[in-house]
NUKE-190111 format. One record per residue (C-alpha): residue number from 0; residue in one letter; y, z negated, x negated. Coordinates in Angstrom, 2 decimals, always signed. Layout:
BEGIN
BALUM nupa lotor       Y       Z       X
BALUM  NUM     a       Y       Z       X
...
END
This chain:
BEGIN
BALUM nupa lotor       Y       Z       X
BALUM    0     m   +8.60   -1.15  -23.03
BALUM    1     s   +9.10   +2.23  -21.21
BALUM    2     k   +9.37   +5.29  -22.92
BALUM    3     t  +11.75   +7.87  -22.31
BALUM    4     n  +12.03  +11.60  -23.01
BALUM    5     q  +15.10  +13.68  -23.67
BALUM    6     m  +14.87  +16.56  -21.90
BALUM    7     p  +16.83  +19.91  -23.15
BALUM    8     s  +19.08  +19.36  -20.08
BALUM    9     g  +20.02  +16.09  -20.90
BALUM   10     l  +18.38  +14.67  -18.28
BALUM   11     v  +15.96  +11.38  -19.06
BALUM   12     n  +12.38  +11.78  -17.95
BALUM   13     d  +11.44   +8.31  -17.46
BALUM   14     t   +7.46   +7.76  -18.17
BALUM   15     i   +5.83   +6.58  -14.88
BALUM   16     n   +3.18   +3.93  -15.15
BALUM   17     v   -0.38   +4.98  -14.53
BALUM   18     k   -0.65   +2.55  -11.76
BALUM   19     l   +2.32   +4.05   -9.79
BALUM   20     k   +0.98   +7.46  -10.15
BALUM   21     l   -2.46   +6.24   -8.40
BALUM   22     a   -0.54   +4.59   -5.88
BALUM   23     a   +1.11   +7.77   -5.02
BALUM   24     l   -1.45  +10.16   -5.13
BALUM   25     w   -3.51   +7.67   -2.71
BALUM   26     a   -0.57   +7.47   -0.48
BALUM   27     a   -0.43  +11.26   -0.21
BALUM   28     v   -3.89  +11.71   +0.19
BALUM   29     m   -3.85   +9.32   +3.29
BALUM   30     f   -1.11  +11.17   +5.09
BALUM   31     c   -2.67  +14.44   +4.61
BALUM   32     y   -5.98  +12.63   +6.37
BALUM   33     v   -3.49  +11.75   +9.20
BALUM   34     y   -1.73  +14.79   +9.41
BALUM   35     g   -5.39  +16.46   +9.47
BALUM   36     d   -6.56  +14.15  +12.17
BALUM   37     y   -3.25  +14.44  +14.35
BALUM   38     i   -3.47  +18.25  +14.29
BALUM   39     e   -7.18  +18.03  +15.20
BALUM   40     v   -6.20  +16.80  +18.44
BALUM   41     y   -4.90  +20.05  +19.54
BALUM   42     v   -7.69  +22.08  +18.42
BALUM   43     p   -9.02  +23.61  +22.11
BALUM   44     g  -12.15  +21.51  +23.29
BALUM   45     v  -11.67  +18.40  +20.77
BALUM   46     m   -9.45  +16.31  +23.36
BALUM   47     s  -11.46  +17.43  +26.47
BALUM   48     n  -14.46  +16.76  +24.74
BALUM   49     a  -13.34  +12.99  +23.66
BALUM   50     m  -12.36  +12.24  +27.21
BALUM   51     a  -16.29  +13.41  +28.40
BALUM   52     v  -17.52  +10.70  +26.44
BALUM   53     s  -18.21   +7.29  +28.72
BALUM   54     a  -16.70   +4.09  +26.42
BALUM   55     n  -20.16   +2.63  +26.77
BALUM   56     s  -21.94   +5.60  +25.05
BALUM   57     e  -24.29   +4.55  +22.47
BALUM   58     g  -23.06   +4.42  +19.05
BALUM   59     l  -19.49   +5.11  +19.98
BALUM   60     q  -17.97   +1.89  +18.55
BALUM   61     a  -20.33   +2.38  +15.75
BALUM   62     k  -18.82   +5.72  +14.94
BALUM   63     f  -15.16   +4.47  +15.42
BALUM   64     f  -15.64   +1.52  +12.96
BALUM   65     a  -17.34   +4.20  +10.42
BALUM   66     v  -14.27   +6.30  +10.63
BALUM   67     a  -11.83   +3.40  +10.51
BALUM   68     f  -13.60   +1.76   +7.77
BALUM   69     l  -13.71   +5.16   +5.83
BALUM   70     m   -9.84   +5.90   +6.42
BALUM   71     s   -8.89   +2.43   +5.41
BALUM   72     i  -10.35   +2.61   +1.99
BALUM   73     p   -7.05   +5.19   +1.01
BALUM   74     s   -4.90   +2.39   +2.31
BALUM   75     l   -6.34   -0.20   +0.17
BALUM   76     m   -6.57   +1.85   -2.79
BALUM   77     v   -2.68   +2.03   -2.87
BALUM   78     f   -2.40   -1.57   -3.12
BALUM   79     l   -5.66   -2.00   -5.51
BALUM   80     s   -4.26   +0.46   -7.84
BALUM   81     l   -1.17   -1.52   -8.07
BALUM   82     v   -2.42   -5.17   -8.59
BALUM   83     l   -6.24   -4.61   -9.98
BALUM   84     k   -6.73   -5.31  -13.86
BALUM   85     p   -6.85   -1.87  -15.53
BALUM   86     s  -10.68   -1.57  -16.57
BALUM   87     v  -11.65   -2.20  -12.66
BALUM   88     n   -8.96   -0.18  -11.71
BALUM   89     r   -9.81   +2.94  -13.53
BALUM   90     w  -13.16   +2.71  -12.76
BALUM   91     l  -12.46   +2.54   -9.01
BALUM   92     n   -9.92   +5.36   -9.25
BALUM   93     i  -12.72   +7.44  -10.64
BALUM   94     i  -15.48   +6.43   -8.76
BALUM   95     v  -14.13   +6.35   -4.94
BALUM   96     p  -12.05  +10.01   -5.17
BALUM   97     a  -15.05  +11.60   -6.55
BALUM   98     l  -16.94   +9.97   -3.04
BALUM   99     f  -14.12  +11.35   -0.94
BALUM  100     v  -14.20  +14.54   -2.65
BALUM  101     l  -17.97  +14.77   -2.07
BALUM  102     l  -17.62  +14.09   +1.64
BALUM  103     l  -14.74  +15.95   +2.15
BALUM  104     i  -16.72  +18.83   +1.19
BALUM  105     g  -19.91  +18.01   +3.26
BALUM  106     l  -17.91  +17.31   +6.20
BALUM  107     n  -16.04  +20.79   +6.08
BALUM  108     l  -18.27  +23.42   +5.24
BALUM  109     e  -18.37  +24.49   +8.78
BALUM  110     t  -14.76  +24.38   +9.78
BALUM  111     t  -12.96  +27.74   +9.87
BALUM  112     w   -9.41  +26.28  +11.18
BALUM  113     i   -6.95  +27.19   +8.28
BALUM  114     f   -4.98  +23.80   +8.92
BALUM  115     y   -8.02  +22.03   +8.18
BALUM  116     l   -9.29  +24.09   +5.04
BALUM  117     y   -5.73  +23.91   +3.67
BALUM  118     l   -5.44  +20.04   +4.21
BALUM  119     t   -9.10  +19.86   +2.77
BALUM  120     a   -8.22  +21.73   -0.34
BALUM  121     l   -4.82  +19.60   -0.86
BALUM  122     e   -6.94  +16.25   +0.04
BALUM  123     i   -9.74  +17.60   -2.92
BALUM  124     i   -7.05  +18.46   -5.53
BALUM  125     l   -5.22  +14.78   -5.13
BALUM  126     s   -8.07  +13.20   -5.33
BALUM  127     l   -9.14  +15.29   -8.44
BALUM  128     a   -5.67  +14.42   -9.71
BALUM  129     t   -6.36  +10.75   -9.27
BALUM  130     i   -9.60  +11.24  -11.35
BALUM  131     w   -7.49  +13.06  -13.79
BALUM  132     f   -5.12  +10.20  -14.15
BALUM  133     a   -7.52   +7.51  -13.92
BALUM  134     w   -9.88   +8.93  -16.79
BALUM  135     r   -6.80   +9.34  -19.11
BALUM  136     w   -5.57   +6.06  -18.52
BALUM  137     p   -3.35   +5.06  -21.39
BALUM  138     k   -4.80   +2.74  -24.04
BALUM  139     n   -3.00   +0.52  -26.25
BALUM  140     d   -2.23   +1.36  -29.36
BALUM  141     a   -4.30   -1.55  -31.14
BALUM  142     s   -7.39   -0.23  -29.87
END
């Protein structure tokens, strides 16, 4: 049964399932990652440095795979947040964003680009919100 709250304005405010909240947060943070990487291409020197790297350079494929793997996690978390059992889902949505927050802080300690700092702050806030909603996952009345 869905709960509804009657607002003073007469509008109904439906309660949103925690799984939908988590999936939406993962989608939002994923867009921030994509926008940050897209905008970064226009930072002076980034494209020229990328073009100077040989396709056969040592470790290039491993680096690309590592980035692809890392960035696939938020995409998978959108789906997993909707289909996993609550007990696994809750802990996964606490642990994974916590690791991403640590990674974001570690990777962005030296950046001075305002757009990147802004997106990093937003990504951290969204990740902390994910942890918050997962931590406060509603319990059954019987438990």
